[in-house]
C-alpha positions, 0 to 999 in steps of 0.5 A: 612153176619150175619154169618160173623159178628156173633161176634158183634151180642151179644149186638143187641140180648141182646138189643132186649131181654132187650127191650122185657122185658121192653116194658110192663113197658113203655106201662103201663106208656104210658097208664097212659099219659106219652109220650112213649119217656119220659117213655122209657128214665126214665126206661132206665136211672133208669136201667142203674144207677142201673146196674152201681151201682150194678157193682161198688159195687158187682163186685169187692167184687165178684172177691175178694171172688173168689181169696180167694176161689182159695187160700183156696180151697186146704185147704178146700179139705184137711179138708173134707178129714180129716173129712171123715177119722174121719167118717170112723174111727167112723163107722169102726164097720159097715165095710164100703166097700172100693169101697164106700170109694173110690167112696166118695173120688173120688167124692170129688176130682172131685168136687174140680177139677171142682170148682177150674177149674170154679174159674180159668176160671172165673178169667182168663176170666176177662181180656178178657172181658174188650175189649168187654165191649165197645160193651156191653155198647151199649146194653142200647142205642140200647134197648132204641131205640128198645123200643121207636119204639116197636109198629112200629117194630111190625107193620112192622113185621106184614106187611110181613105176608100174610093177610090170615095167619095174624090173626092166627099168631097174635093170636098165638103170643099173647098167647105165649107172655101172657104165656112166657113173664110174666113168664120170667120177674117174674122168673128173679125178683124172682131169684134176690130176692132169691139170695139177701136173701140168700147172706144176710142170709149167711153174717149174719151167718158168712158163707164164700163166701156168695156173690158167694153162693147167686149168685149161688142160684139165678141162679139155682133158675131159674130152678123149683124144682131142682134149690133150692136144687142145690143152697144149696149144696155149702152153706152147704159144706162151712158151714159144714167146719166151724161147723155142727151147721152152716150147720144146720143153712144154711139148715134152711135158705134155707128152710125158703127162699124157703118156702117164695118164694113158698108161698108168692113171686112167687104167687104174682109175677108169678101167673099161667102164665105158667100153666104147670103140675109139672110132665111136668115141671120135665120131660122137665127139665130132658130132656133138661139137657140130650139133651143140658146140663145146657142151656137145663135145663134153657130153658126147661120150656120156650120152653115147654110153647111155645110147649104147646101154639102151640099144643093147638092152633093147636088142636083148629084149627083142631076142627074148 
């Protein structure tokens, strides 16, 4: 039955994820003396208002920038080609091999095609998304009811676990929640802050498509180590079309924001919730991308964290 109705399951899954993310805040308010229903109502009314204002203010501007990008993209690609021609002429005495020139030109053409395809798909998907908005409107409503009854839901799920396994499974789930839940909430908040800072900085510098670049930077910031570098590439390219000095300023902006994020924002928001070695994180990201593409890159660290908690728990049980 669930397979047959899989097309309408998205709002329910999103509602469960939202409820999982918001439950600690509601629990905190409940411990401070607020009734759980009232705390849930306050949190979700505030969340719904924030999302509504965010969408009304930013989504139209985002679509305008996408349309502008689709119009100027061929011109920008031609500008890059002309700059490369000047580069080849300036360094002709070094006899740059033709295969290298061809590889660079081919890479630029592919990047242009990929970016143009992304813009066209994004703009083309907007009309198709409108009928689904009615389902997405259900997300905060469903999440409200799930969050309000979250303790009862957990007790109901636990009642299905046999008594001899219950303590082990509860202990394992608590460890996973402590390691994973705080990381996901913190990383989403950090990525949002980074994206906003980048967009504001680029707007002050006068770099075109600051909103799009800020969104890309925020999304890729979810990926540790590699994300900030990937997010900086489109910003540097667009700034370089304006002037080399603008590209230098953009590099400085990303370096400053990344330094602030790593030294101030992340330690105060995220702390050491995951506790994975940097080599483990890098290996998991590369492996996730190799096996499952971009989705694997995004989910690599959370899945590795779950695997670590599970292996540590099994190790402790074997020692006992």
